[in-house]
C-alpha positions as CSV (number, residue, x, y, z in Angstrom):
1,M,44.3,36.8,-48.3
2,S,40.8,35.7,-47.6
3,Q,41.1,32.3,-49.1
4,H,44.1,31.5,-46.7
5,F,42.4,32.7,-43.5
6,V,39.8,30.1,-42.5
7,F,37.5,29.0,-39.7
8,Y,38.8,25.6,-38.6
9,N,35.7,24.1,-37.0
10,S,33.2,25.5,-39.4
11,A,30.0,23.5,-39.9
12,E,29.4,25.0,-43.4
13,D,30.8,24.1,-46.8
14,G,32.9,27.3,-46.8
15,Y,35.7,27.6,-44.2
16,A,35.7,31.4,-44.1
17,G,32.2,32.0,-43.1
18,G,31.2,33.4,-46.5
19,T,33.9,36.1,-46.5
20,E,34.6,35.3,-50.1
21,K,31.2,36.6,-51.1
22,Y,32.0,40.1,-50.0
23,K,34.8,41.8,-52.0
24,T,35.8,44.1,-49.2
25,Q,39.2,45.8,-49.4
26,V,42.1,45.6,-47.1
27,I,43.2,48.7,-45.3
28,L,47.0,49.1,-45.4
29,N,48.9,51.3,-42.9
30,H,52.2,53.0,-43.3
31,D,53.8,50.8,-40.7
32,G,53.0,47.7,-42.7
33,S,50.0,46.6,-40.7
34,N,46.7,46.1,-42.4
35,H,43.1,45.7,-41.4
36,W,40.6,43.6,-43.2
37,L,37.0,44.2,-42.2
38,S,34.7,41.7,-43.8
39,P,31.2,40.6,-42.7
40,A,30.8,36.9,-42.1
41,Q,28.2,34.5,-40.7
42,L,29.8,31.5,-38.9
43,T,28.3,28.2,-38.0
44,S,30.4,26.1,-35.7
45,T,30.5,22.6,-34.5
46,C,30.5,22.3,-30.7
47,K,30.5,19.2,-28.4
48,I,27.6,19.6,-26.0
49,N,27.8,18.2,-22.5
50,V,24.2,17.5,-21.3
51,K,25.1,15.9,-18.0
52,Y,23.6,18.8,-16.0
53,F,20.8,19.7,-18.4
54,P,18.9,22.1,-17.9
55,F,21.5,23.6,-15.6
56,D,24.4,23.1,-18.0
57,R,27.2,25.3,-19.2
58,Q,28.8,24.9,-22.6
59,K,32.2,25.9,-23.9
60,C,32.4,26.2,-27.7
61,P,35.9,27.0,-29.2
62,L,36.1,29.1,-32.4
63,K,39.4,28.5,-34.0
64,F,40.7,30.9,-36.7
65,G,44.0,30.6,-38.6
66,S,45.8,30.2,-41.9
67,W,45.5,27.1,-43.9
68,T,48.6,27.6,-46.0
69,Y,51.2,29.9,-44.4
70,A,53.4,28.8,-41.5
71,G,54.7,31.0,-38.7
72,N,57.8,32.1,-40.7
73,K,55.5,33.8,-43.3
74,L,52.4,34.7,-41.3
75,T,52.3,35.7,-37.6
76,M,49.1,36.2,-35.8
77,T,48.5,38.1,-32.5
78,S,45.5,38.7,-30.3
79,T,45.0,42.4,-29.6
80,S,42.7,41.7,-26.6
81,D,42.3,38.9,-24.0
82,S,38.6,38.7,-24.8
83,A,36.3,39.3,-27.8
84,D,34.1,42.3,-27.9
85,T,30.7,41.3,-26.6
86,S,29.1,44.7,-26.4
87,M,27.1,44.1,-29.5
88,F,25.8,40.8,-28.3
89,L,22.0,40.5,-28.4
90,P,20.4,38.8,-25.3
91,N,19.0,35.4,-25.9
92,G,16.0,33.8,-24.2
93,E,17.7,30.4,-23.7
94,W,21.4,31.2,-23.3
95,H,23.4,33.6,-21.2
96,L,26.8,34.7,-22.5
97,I,29.3,34.5,-19.7
98,S,32.6,35.3,-21.5
99,M,34.5,34.9,-24.7
100,P,38.2,34.8,-24.0
101,A,40.8,34.9,-26.8
102,K,44.0,32.8,-26.9
103,L,46.9,32.7,-29.3
104,N,48.1,29.2,-30.0
105,K,51.4,28.1,-31.5
106,V,51.1,24.6,-32.9
107,F,53.7,22.4,-34.6
108,Y,52.4,20.1,-37.2
109,P,54.3,17.1,-38.8
110,C,54.1,18.7,-42.2
111,C,56.0,21.9,-41.4
112,E,59.1,22.8,-39.5
113,D,57.8,26.2,-38.5
114,P,54.9,26.6,-36.1
115,I,51.5,27.6,-37.3
116,Y,49.6,30.2,-35.4
117,D,45.9,30.3,-34.7
118,V,43.6,32.4,-32.5
119,T,40.9,30.5,-30.5
120,L,37.9,32.3,-29.1
121,T,36.1,30.2,-26.4
122,L,32.4,30.9,-26.2
123,N,31.3,30.3,-22.6
124,I,27.5,30.2,-22.4
125,K,25.1,29.1,-19.7
126,R,21.6,27.8,-20.2
127,K,18.7,29.7,-18.5
128,P,16.8,27.0,-16.6
129,L,13.7,29.0,-15.7
130,Y,11.7,27.7,-18.6
131,Y,12.5,24.0,-17.8
132,V,11.9,24.5,-14.1
133,F,8.4,25.8,-14.5
134,N,7.4,23.6,-17.4
135,L,9.1,20.3,-16.6
136,I,10.4,20.1,-13.0
137,V,7.5,21.7,-11.1
138,P,4.8,19.7,-12.9
139,C,6.8,16.5,-12.3
140,A,7.1,17.4,-8.6
141,L,3.4,18.0,-8.3
142,I,2.6,14.7,-9.9
143,A,5.0,13.0,-7.5
144,T,3.2,14.7,-4.6
145,L,0.1,12.8,-5.5
146,T,1.9,9.6,-4.8
147,L,2.1,10.7,-1.1
148,I,-1.5,11.9,-1.0
149,K,-2.9,8.4,-1.6
150,Y,-1.5,7.3,1.8
151,F,-4.1,9.6,3.5
152,L,-6.9,7.7,1.8
153,P,-8.5,5.0,4.0
154,P,-7.9,1.5,2.7
155,E,-11.7,0.7,2.7
156,S,-12.3,3.5,0.2
157,G,-11.0,1.4,-2.7
158,E,-9.3,4.4,-4.4
159,K,-5.7,3.9,-3.3
160,V,-4.7,1.6,-6.2
161,G,-6.7,3.7,-8.7
162,L,-5.0,6.9,-7.7
163,G,-1.5,5.2,-7.8
164,I,-2.2,3.9,-11.4
165,T,-3.5,7.3,-12.5
166,V,-0.4,9.0,-11.2
167,L,1.9,6.4,-12.9
168,L,0.1,6.9,-16.2
169,A,0.2,10.7,-15.9
170,M,4.0,10.5,-15.2
171,T,4.5,8.2,-18.3
172,V,2.4,10.5,-20.6
173,F,4.3,13.5,-19.2
174,L,7.6,11.9,-19.9
175,L,6.6,11.1,-23.5
176,L,5.6,14.8,-24.0
177,V,9.0,16.1,-22.8
178,A,11.1,13.4,-24.5
179,D,11.6,15.8,-27.5
180,T,12.8,18.5,-25.2
181,L,15.6,16.3,-23.7
182,P,18.8,16.2,-25.8
183,S,19.2,13.1,-27.9
184,T,22.5,11.7,-26.7
185,S,23.9,8.5,-25.1
186,D,27.0,10.0,-23.7
187,S,25.4,10.8,-20.4
188,I,22.0,10.9,-18.8
189,P,20.7,14.4,-18.4
190,L,19.9,15.7,-14.9
191,L,16.3,16.1,-15.8
192,G,16.1,12.6,-17.2
193,Q,17.5,11.2,-13.9
194,Y,14.9,13.1,-12.0
195,F,12.1,11.8,-14.2
196,I,13.3,8.2,-14.0
197,V,13.7,8.3,-10.2
198,T,10.2,9.8,-9.8
199,M,8.7,7.1,-12.0
200,F,10.4,4.3,-10.0
201,D,9.3,5.9,-6.8
202,T,5.7,6.0,-8.1
203,A,5.9,2.4,-9.2
204,F,7.3,1.1,-5.9
205,S,4.7,3.2,-4.1
206,L,2.0,1.4,-6.0
207,V,3.4,-2.0,-5.1
208,A,3.5,-0.9,-1.4
209,T,-0.1,0.2,-1.6
210,C,-1.1,-3.3,-2.9
211,G,0.7,-4.8,0.0
212,I,-1.1,-2.6,2.5
213,L,-4.5,-3.6,1.0
214,I,-3.5,-7.3,1.2
215,F,-2.9,-6.8,5.0
216,F,-6.1,-4.8,5.4
217,H,-8.4,-7.4,3.7
218,R,-6.6,-10.5,5.0
219,N,-8.9,-13.2,6.5
220,P,-7.5,-14.4,9.9
221,S,-9.2,-17.8,9.5
222,T,-7.1,-18.6,6.5
223,H,-4.0,-16.4,7.1
224,P,-3.2,-16.2,10.8
225,M,-0.9,-13.3,11.7
226,P,2.8,-14.4,12.0
227,R,4.7,-13.6,15.1
228,W,7.2,-11.4,13.3
229,V,4.3,-9.1,12.2
230,R,3.1,-8.8,15.8
231,V,6.6,-8.0,17.0
232,V,7.9,-5.8,14.2
233,V,4.8,-4.1,12.8
234,L,2.5,-3.9,15.9
235,G,5.4,-3.6,18.3
236,Y,8.4,-1.6,17.1
237,M,7.0,0.2,14.1
238,A,3.8,1.2,15.9
239,R,5.8,2.8,18.7
240,V,8.3,4.5,16.3
241,F,5.5,6.0,14.2
242,C,3.4,7.3,17.1
243,F,1.0,4.4,17.6
244,K,0.5,3.1,21.1
245,D,1.7,-0.3,22.0
246,L,-0.9,-2.4,20.2
247,N,0.4,-5.7,21.5
248,E,-0.2,-4.7,25.1
249,D,-3.6,-3.3,24.2
250,L,-4.7,-6.5,22.5
251,E,-3.4,-8.7,25.3
252,M,-5.3,-6.6,27.8
253,K,-8.5,-7.1,25.9
254,V,-7.9,-10.8,25.9
255,A,-7.2,-10.8,29.6
256,L,-10.4,-8.8,30.4
257,Q,-12.6,-11.4,28.7
258,P,-14.4,-13.5,31.3
259,P,-13.2,-17.1,31.5
260,R,-15.4,-20.0,30.8
261,R,-16.1,-21.8,34.1
262,K,-18.3,-24.6,35.1
263,S,-20.9,-24.5,37.9
264,I,-23.3,-26.9,39.3
265,D,-27.0,-26.0,39.6
266,S,-29.7,-28.4,41.0
267,L,-33.3,-28.6,40.1
268,N,-35.3,-30.9,42.3
269,G,-32.3,-33.0,43.1
270,V,-31.1,-33.3,39.4
271,E,-27.7,-31.9,38.7
272,F,-26.5,-30.5,35.3
273,E,-23.6,-28.4,34.0
274,L,-24.0,-24.7,33.3
275,Q,-21.5,-22.5,31.4
276,T,-21.3,-19.0,32.6
277,L,-22.2,-16.3,30.0
278,P,-21.5,-12.6,30.0
279,K,-23.4,-10.8,32.7
280,E,-26.0,-9.4,30.4
281,Q,-26.8,-13.0,29.3
282,E,-26.9,-14.7,32.7
283,F,-30.1,-16.5,33.7
284,D,-32.0,-16.4,36.9
285,N,-31.9,-19.7,38.7
286,T,-35.6,-19.5,39.9
287,K,-37.4,-22.8,39.3
288,Y,-40.3,-22.5,36.8
289,C,-43.2,-24.7,36.2
290,Y,-43.9,-24.9,32.4
291,E,-47.6,-25.0,31.5
292,E,-48.8,-27.2,28.7
293,E,-52.1,-26.6,26.9
294,E,-53.1,-30.3,26.8
295,E,-53.0,-30.6,30.6
296,D,-55.9,-29.7,32.8
297,E,-55.9,-27.0,35.5
298,E,-55.2,-29.6,38.2
299,E,-52.0,-30.9,36.5
300,E,-50.8,-27.4,35.7
301,S,-50.8,-26.3,39.3
302,I,-49.0,-29.4,40.7
303,C,-45.9,-27.5,41.4
304,S,-47.7,-24.9,43.3
305,L,-49.4,-27.3,45.7
306,P,-48.3,-27.4,49.3
307,P,-46.0,-30.3,50.2
308,S,-48.7,-31.9,52.5
309,M,-51.0,-32.4,49.5
310,M,-48.4,-34.0,47.2
311,N,-47.8,-37.2,49.1
312,T,-50.1,-39.5,47.1
313,P,-48.3,-41.8,44.6
314,V,-50.2,-40.4,41.6
315,L,-49.4,-36.9,42.4
316,R,-45.7,-37.8,43.0
317,R,-45.5,-39.5,39.6
318,K,-47.0,-36.5,37.9
319,R,-44.8,-34.1,39.8
320,Y,-41.7,-36.2,38.9
321,K,-42.8,-36.3,35.3
322,N,-43.3,-32.5,35.1
323,C,-40.1,-31.8,36.9
324,M,-38.2,-34.1,34.5
325,E,-39.7,-32.4,31.5
326,Q,-38.7,-29.0,33.1
327,I,-35.2,-30.2,33.5
328,E,-35.0,-31.6,30.0
329,C,-36.4,-28.3,28.6
330,T,-34.0,-26.3,30.6
331,E,-31.0,-28.3,29.5
332,K,-32.0,-27.8,25.8
333,I,-32.4,-24.1,26.4
334,L,-29.0,-23.9,28.1
335,E,-27.4,-25.9,25.4
336,G,-28.8,-23.6,22.7
337,V,-27.7,-20.5,24.6
338,N,-24.2,-22.0,25.0
339,V,-24.0,-22.6,21.3
340,L,-25.1,-19.0,20.6
341,A,-22.6,-17.8,23.2
342,D,-19.8,-19.8,21.6
343,D,-20.7,-18.5,18.2
344,V,-20.6,-14.9,19.6
345,R,-17.2,-15.5,21.2
346,A,-15.9,-17.0,18.0
347,R,-17.1,-14.0,16.0
348,Q,-15.6,-11.6,18.5
349,E,-12.3,-13.4,18.4
350,E,-12.3,-13.4,14.6
351,E,-13.1,-9.7,14.5
352,R,-10.3,-9.1,17.0
353,L,-7.8,-10.9,14.8
354,R,-9.2,-9.1,11.7
355,E,-8.8,-5.9,13.5
356,E,-5.1,-6.8,14.2
357,W,-4.6,-7.1,10.4
358,R,-6.3,-3.8,9.8
359,I,-4.2,-2.0,12.4
360,A,-1.1,-3.6,10.9
361,A,-2.2,-2.2,7.5
362,L,-2.6,1.3,9.0
363,V,0.8,1.1,10.6
364,L,2.4,0.1,7.3
365,D,0.4,2.9,5.6
366,R,2.1,5.5,7.8
367,V,5.5,3.8,7.5
368,F,5.5,3.8,3.7
369,F,4.3,7.4,3.7
370,W,7.3,8.6,5.7
371,F,9.6,6.3,3.7
372,F,8.6,7.6,0.3
373,L,8.5,11.2,1.6
374,F,12.1,10.7,2.8
375,T,13.3,9.0,-0.4
376,T,11.6,11.6,-2.6
377,L,13.3,14.5,-0.8
378,L,16.6,12.6,-0.6
379,C,16.7,11.8,-4.3
380,S,15.7,15.3,-5.3
381,F,18.4,16.7,-3.0
382,L,21.1,14.3,-4.4
383,I,20.1,15.1,-8.0
384,F,19.8,18.9,-7.9
385,Y,22.2,19.8,-5.0
386,R,25.3,20.0,-7.1
387,D,27.8,22.8,-7.8
388,A,26.7,23.0,-11.4
389,V,23.1,23.5,-10.3
390,T,23.5,25.6,-7.1
391,G,25.8,28.0,-8.9
392,D,23.0,28.9,-11.3
393,L,20.3,29.5,-8.6
């Protein structure tokens, strides 16, 4: 009897689960029924679907039947709709849901009569707690560091370093858990999808950080700001992400700068052009008499003599000479001051343009922070919010 009753999908060399090793007897009843109680250890093959790993459920059929006798000689029935699971020992990784039994009647080409078999379906569910706290939570914490680097100021010089460190940590962590993931190419496990999406998110975040630093350290003299950056970044994005209208602010600063105007000032009948400086740099138009060490006291005080004493030709020539020297000296001073003022204005304008690039970098910093926060939450929601996952939580 035992050699004709086999376990169809056995993974061992023996098809009966080792029942031939135990010479147990068959109990015969007066009504013709018999009971055969034999210990057996069964190892079955089962196709595993890891699409929702580690929130997966598996169904493993266990098929028992006769290898020789057809239905006209051996009829099998199932006394219960389910196997007895009262003796099942709890497992730390799997939870037994049910084990229904079904009687099958199959016609094979070799035989005219049907062949009966009983199939027990083992419905088990994986316990995800171990994988959540050892794989998913650390991965989520590492992904959070990707968002933290957007709070670092660009001038700190640590944004790229933090991004590279997070990417390397994610890569090393993925190598460590590669042995835990099932080795199959039929489908990508849910946990593998989450790791891949997180790594791509981290890599794109690093690229975005490099772009922000390029904006922050850009030189306006070699790279003037395009109009689309002013309109899109400093205009629309700044308003959307709670920055004030930077274009209006910068235009107001330009409008408040005093214009360069020309005025005519006269010194002893000689006219010259004077460029107006900021108020703190304006000069008093009082006429000075410059003293020279090589002149005597009489020549030094020519300009202070009363007009009645300055009518002689010699004194007029000396006065004219001194006044011309004063005018020439004043023109040189004004020319030097104008050069310095132009240089200050050029530096201020360059600093203003550089500040525009820096503000654009700060705006992009906030934009990418919200973008990657949204994409991280959205991808996590799309990956884990499924019926197979939410049903286990």
